[in-house]
N, C-alpha and C positions, 0 to 999 in steps of 0.2 A: 919561759912559761908565761901564761897569760896573767894579767892583773886580775885579782879577784876581790870583789866588793860584795858585802853580805848585808842585806836589808832585812831587819826583823821588827816585829811589832805585833800587837794584838790585831784581831780581825777588824776590818773596816777602819784602820787608822791611816790608810793612804800609801801602803807599800807599793801597790801596783802603779799608782799615779806617779810616785817618785821614779820608778823604773821607766815609765813612759816618758817622763820629762828628760831623764838621762839619755835614753835612746834617741829622742828627737835631736838633742844637742850634739852628742858625740858621733852620731852617724854622719854629721856634716864634715867631720875630719876623716871619713872613710875607714874608721875602725871596723873590724869584724867583731861582732858581739854575740855572746850566747847568754840566754837567760835560763836559769835553773829554778823551777818553782816547786815548792812543796805544797801539797794540797791534801785535805782530809777527804776529798770527794773522789769517787771511783772514776777512772777514765775507761777502764776495760770492763764494760757492763755485762752483768750476768745474762747468759742466753745468747749473746752476740758471738759471732764466729771466733774472734780473737780470744774471748774468754773460754770458749769450748776447746780451742786448741791448747790453751794453757792447762785446762783441766785434764786433757789427755796426755800431757807430759812434754809439750814442746818447750825447748830451752830458750828459743828466741822466736819472736813473731815480728815480722816487718809488715806494717800495714800501710798501703798506699791509697790515698784518697785522690781519685782522678789523676790529674797530671800535676797537681799543686803541692801537696804535702805528704810527708810520710812520718810514721811513728814507729819506733823500735821498742817493743815490749821485751824486757829482759827480766823475767819473773824472779830470778834468784840473785840479781845484782842490785846493790844499793847504788842509786844514781850518783852519789858524790864520789864513789870509787872511780868513776869514769872521767871525772872533771879534768884531770891533768892531760887527758887525751884530746880534749876539744880543740879543734883547729881554728882558734880565734885569738884576738889580741886582748879582749876584756871579757870577763865572766861576771854577770850580775846574778846573785842568788837571792831569792825571795823566800823567807820562811826558814825552816830548819833551825829554829831558835836554840835548840840544845846542842847544836854542832858548832865547833870552833874552827872556822875556815875563812880565810880572807880577812879583809879589814871590815869590821862590823859597825853598822850604823843602826841606831834604834829610833823608830818613829813612834810617838805616843798618841798623836791625834792628827786629824786632817788639817788642823791649823799649822802643822809643822811641815807640810808637803813642800812648800816653796823653799824654806830654809834648808831642809835636808837635801833637796834636789840640788840647790846651788852649792852646798858644801861638797857633795859627791862629785858633781861636774868639775869643780875646781880641783879636787883631789885627783880625779882621773886625768885631767889635762896636765897636772904637775907630775904624776907618777907613772903614767903609761906611755908606751911607745908602740909603734907598729912592730910586729914580730918579724924579725929577720934573722935567720940562722943559716949556717953553711952545712952542706952534706955532700959526701962523695958518692956518686952513683956510677957504677962501672968505670971508676977511675976519674970521672969528670966532676969537678966541683959545681954544685948546683945551689943557687940561693933559694932558701925555703922561706916563704912568707905566708901570711894568712890568706893570701889570694889563691893559694893552691891547697885546698882543704885536705886532699888525700895525702899529699907529700908532708904537710905539717902534722897530720895525724900519725904518719909513719915515724917522723922525727920524734914526736912526743912519746910514742910507744917505745921506741928504742931508748930514749932517755930514761923513762920509768923503769925499764928492764935492765938498764946498765949496759946495753949493747953498744959497742964502739965500732965493730967491723962486721959486715955481712957479706957472704959470698954464696954462690950457688954452684952446683955441679953441672 
């Protein structure tokens, strides 16, 4: 499972800056990193197609912006329930102050950005490793790493569900 680090603090105290500092540093070590952000702002705007699909009952909406980015809207799923499925080595969570998940760090002001960033970077380098797991596919042992997102997602899903063996007819 990925290392999880949780950054909390009041608005405008530097949470995003801390995460930016961490990303710049740990990406040098080729870690795969996910950021989960809580916001009070709406992403799915009223009147836009994705919002209209949601209002008509779509259970999932996958939005593709050009060739660059995609967003998956899952109206009935709390995002943190999916966290164990993310195919990464490290998960950084911003916000969700009332949720107890991962190792929590509190930032109280912008004056603490550098200190909190350094502490987190040191903890990440000490506690986290690249994800490497073994899985048998069609009888062949396969190394599962964060470099193969789909395979690691499958591995994580099987682990969450307690599945040890899979076969098809």
